[in-house]
N, C-alpha and C positions, 0 to 999 in steps of 0.2 A: 226334199230339196237336193239330196245327193244325186238322185236319178236325173233331175233336170240339169244339174251341173255336169254330170257325166255325159249326158246326151249332147249338151252344148259343146263341151270339150271335144267330143268325137266328131261332131259336125265341123267345128273349126279346123280340126286336124285334117279332115278330108278335103276341105276347101283350100287349105294352104294359102291363106290370104297374104298378099304382100303388104308392105307398109302403107301404100296408097289406099288399097282396098280396106285395110283395117281402120284407117282414119275415116274412110267413107262410112263404114259400118258404125263407128262410134258417133259420127255426126248424125246419121239417120236415127240411131237409138235415142240420142238426146232430144231431137226434135219430135220424134214419134212418141216418146214416153211423157210428153206433156211439159217438158221443161220450157218450151217456148209455145205460146198460145196463138191461135188464130191463123190468119192468112200469112203471117211471117213464117210460120213453120212450113207451110206448103211451098212458099217461095224459096226458102232455104233448101228444102228437100229437092226441089226441081233443079236448083243451081248445082247442088252437090251431084245429082244424077247426071247432069250435063257435063260437069267437070270429069266425073268418072268415065263417061262415054268418050270424052276427048282423050283421056289417058289411055283407054283401051284402044282407040283408033291409032294412037301413036305406037302401040305395041303390035299393030297389024292384025288385030283380032277381026274375024269376020262377024257380020251382023248377028248371026244366030249365036255365036259364042259370047258376044257382048250382052245380048239379051239374057242368055242363060246365066251368065255371071252376075248380072244385076239382080236377076230373080233370086239367085242363091243368097246374095248379100242381103237383099230385102227380107227374104224369108227368115233370116237370123234374128230379126227384130223381136219377134214374139218370144223365142226362147230366152233371149237376153233380158227382155222385160220381165219374164217370169222369174228368172234368177234374181233380178233386181228387187222384185216385190218380196221374194223369200228373204233376202237379206234385210230388207226394210222391217219385216216382221221380227226377225231375230234381233236387230238393233233395238227396236222398240221394247222387246221383252227384256233385254239386258240393260236398258236405260242408256244406250249409246246414241249420241246425236251424230247424224251422218253429214253434218256440215260444220264448217269452222265459223265461229261467231266472234272470234277475237279480233285484235288489230293486226294488220300486216306491217 
């Protein structure tokens, strides 16, 4: 687990995500890790990718730079998912529930 976390941290440091890109990565991870099922997940992913593309256009990125950046962000989904799964195993082993079930 520590190796996965270190690899993920290193990759995130290399990418130097800005707040918009970090939010995009979070959104992609939520949808791709099965938190939203079916066609809605794909619609949301495409909408997020289009929004990120518009953001990158506003920063005057060239097409190949936008494509590379989106590929880098999308490639982070697997390592994030692996760390998430590791944490889920740890939580289950320790009897920790990873969601709030009380009243707000």
